[in-house]
C-alpha positions, -999 to 999 in steps of 0.1 A, spaced: -109 -303 -114 -75 -319 -119 -43 -300 -113 -36 -294 -149 -71 -280 -157 -68 -258 -125 -33 -245 -136 -48 -237 -173 -77 -220 -157 -54 -197 -135 -31 -191 -164 -61 -179 -185 -72 -156 -156 -36 -143 -153 -36 -135 -189 -69 -117 -188 -55 -98 -157 -24 -88 -178 -45 -73 -205 -53 -46 -180 -17 -36 -180 -9 -40 -143 21 -20 -132 53 -39 -123 69 -33 -88 107 -33 -90 113 -28 -53 134 3 -53 137 16 -18 142 52 -29 107 62 -27 82 47 -3 53 60 -22 61 37 -51 49 7 -30 17 25 -19 9 34 -54 17 -1 -66 -6 -17 -40 -34 7 -46 -31 0 -84 -31 -37 -78 -61 -35 -55 -81 -14 -80 -74 -40 -108 -83 -69 -84 -116 -51 -77 -123 -42 -114 -114 -78 -126 -131 -97 -99 -99 -113 -87 -106 -134 -56 -89 -129 -24 -73 -162 -25 -56 -155 -58 -43 -120 -52 -9 -129 -39 -3 -153 -68 -14 -126 -94 6 -98 -77 38 -118 -75 37 -122 -112 41 -84 -114 72 -82 -94 106 -77 -110 141 -69 -101 149 -64 -64 112 -71 -55 112 -104 -74 144 -114 -55 126 -105 -23 97 -127 -31 119 -155 -42 137 -154 -8 104 -157 9 92 -185 -14 123 -205 -11 126 -202 29 119 -237 41 102 -222 71 79 -202 52 43 -213 50 33 -198 17 -4 -210 20 -7 -188 52 4 -157 32 -29 -139 25 -32 -107 6 -32 -88 40 -1 -106 52 17 -100 18 11 -63 20 24 -64 56 55 -81 44 60 -57 15 55 -26 37 80 -40 63 106 -43 36 99 -12 14 82 11 37 105 10 68 98 23 103 123 51 100 103 64 71 71 60 89 84 78 120 94 107 97 60 108 81 44 108 116 65 138 125 56 154 92 19 148 100 21 162 135 41 193 122 20 200 91 7 234 88 -19 249 63 4 280 56 -5 297 23 -26 267 10 -62 267 9 -80 243 34 -87 217 6 -50 214 -3 -40 213 34 -67 186 40 -54 166 9 -19 166 22 -31 158 58 -50 127 46 -22 115 23 1 115 52 -25 101 76 -32 72 52 4 59 56 7 65 93 -29 60 105 -16 42 135 -6 74 151 -42 87 157 -62 70 185 -97 79 173 -116 106 152 -113 132 180 -74 128 180 -74 130 141 -95 161 143 -72 177 169 -40 171 148 -59 185 118 -71 216 136 -37 224 151 -23 227 116 -49 252 103 -40 289 99 -47 306 131 -74 327 117 -93 296 106 -85 276 137 -101 304 159 -133 299 139 -132 262 145 
């Protein structure tokens, strides 16, 4: 295929993708869950619309706006940046580094370790535990460590049974 035909094919695929109403990421740093939700939404759409791995960054960057678009423009215009080396995995790492800073991750780690069941039913506690764990999965060494952290947060009457 010649370059023009390839460009036309990609634009057609992008227009098909846009018909699924992908969310726009604006890059507001106020809520770190926004980036998490946006990435999950994009990955779901990629899966549902059969977007190939090699095209994901290109599709995603068409759905950045505001501060996030400026962030991507800065990367794209950096003369030292190797855009071809920015895979979807690397793109997510860069996005997390910018919009999900270490200070927030450290706070979430503390929140995970201090999480207690309290008045909640086990299912509610478990849901909150895994929501936090998803974002700071690096804090657990293995399944045994994960189970130990979870059990410590259970109500004492339940913990004794475990």
